[in-house]
Residue, then its C-alpha position, 0 to 999 in steps of 0.5 A: k667820114t667812116i668807112e665800114k664793110k665786114r667783107f671788103t676786097g683788094d680793090v676797097l683797099r686800093a680805094l684807101t690808099v687814095n683817100r686822104t680824107i677817111q678819119s676812121a676805118c672799120l675793116k673788122g673781118g677782112d682777110i687782110t693777107g698777102a697782097n692786101v698787107d702792101l695795100l694796108c701798109t701804103m694805105l697807113v703811110r698815105n692817109c694822114t687823116l686816119l684816126k680810129l682803125s679796127l683791124e679786128g679779126c684780120n687774119l694779122q698773125r703773119d705779118f704784124e712786124e710789117i703792118a706795126k712798123h707802117l703803124a708808127e709811121n701814121k702820125s695821125l692815128r689814136y684809136i686801133n682795134l687788134r681783137s682777135n689777130f692772135l697776135e700772141f706775144e711776139g705780135a704784142k713785142q713788135l707792135f711795142t717795138h715799132l709805135p713811139r711812147s708818146r701816143 
């Protein structure tokens, strides 16, 4: 049960928020900004089976603190790919502040 789509729309993110059986999602190259950030955060909270998530190159710089908070709420996630998002020091700090150390 894997979703892989290089370019995706808000409609795909909306579908991901209601599907609670997805175990792996590759959203590489998607533009997750604005309303799509809210949809991603909703998916992270509602999907309790997501084990693997790739957000490589998704333009996450601005809203990363909100995403990091919701990543921390997802108890099933074991792997996340954040390459090519240019999070820099502040983004890394937000990630380590919000994620539990026991993972």
